[in-house]
N, C-alpha and C positions, 0 to 999 in steps of 0.2 A: 505494499498501502505507499502510495508516495503521500506525502505529509508538506504541509503549507511551510512547516520546520526547515523539511530537508527541501525544497526550494525555494525559500528563504537565504540558505548558507551558500547553495549555488550563486544566486543574485549578489551576496557579498562577498563569494569567489570571483566572479566576472568582474565584478567594479571594484576590488580588490580593497575591498572593508571602507569605500569612499562612499557614501549614501549623501545625497541631495540631504539638507537641514532639514530637519523638521520630520521624515519620511520613517513611520513604523509599516515595518514588513507585514502584511497581514493578509486574508482574502480578499478584499476589497479593494488592495492596490493595484495601482495600475501598472504595468511594465513600462511603459514609456516613463513616467513619475521616479522611476528609481536612476530613467538614464542609462536603460539598454539600448542597445542600437540591434536592429532587426538579427544581426551575424551573432550576438552575443545571446540573446534567445534560441536563437538556432542552437546554439552550442549546449545551452540548458537541456532543451528538448533533444539533444545526441548525448546527454550524459543520462538522463532517468532513460531513454531509451536502454543503452549499456548495462545500466546497473539494475534495473528492473527486466531485462532481455523479453523488450516488447516495441511495439511498433506505431507509433501515433498517427492518426490521420494526417497526412498532411495537410490537406485542404484547410482543416477543421484548425489544426497548429498556426498556421499562419493567421488564423481570425483571433486567435486566443489577446485578450485585452488586460487580462488580472490576475494574480499569483493563484485569486480559485478557481477561475477558469482552467487554468493551465494544470493543476491539480487533480480536477475531475476529468480532464478529458485522459491521462494520463491512468487513471483509478479505472476509466472508463476502457482503456486498453488492456488492463489488467484483467479486468472482467471478461473481455473476450476472449484472451487467451485462456483466463481458467476453467472457458467452456469449451476450448477449441475451437471458434468459430475466428476468421480471419476479417480483418478490414478489405471491401469491396472494391 
């Protein structure tokens, strides 16, 4: 299971610990709000895919705007894998 804390840790790593002042990482935090480029978001998605041995739906991953959406999409992929289904 992917957690908000896990994604927050990956964001901190991508941002090298430098978050915009006053930003608190939670499910409603926007990925742009923390200053992530699309490449950095892709790196986070790739890391989650490798660590959890899943594959995100690429079209849905491109539309993710918040930490919570990213967590939900990842957990949806884990659930799909758990029942042996593959994304079409």
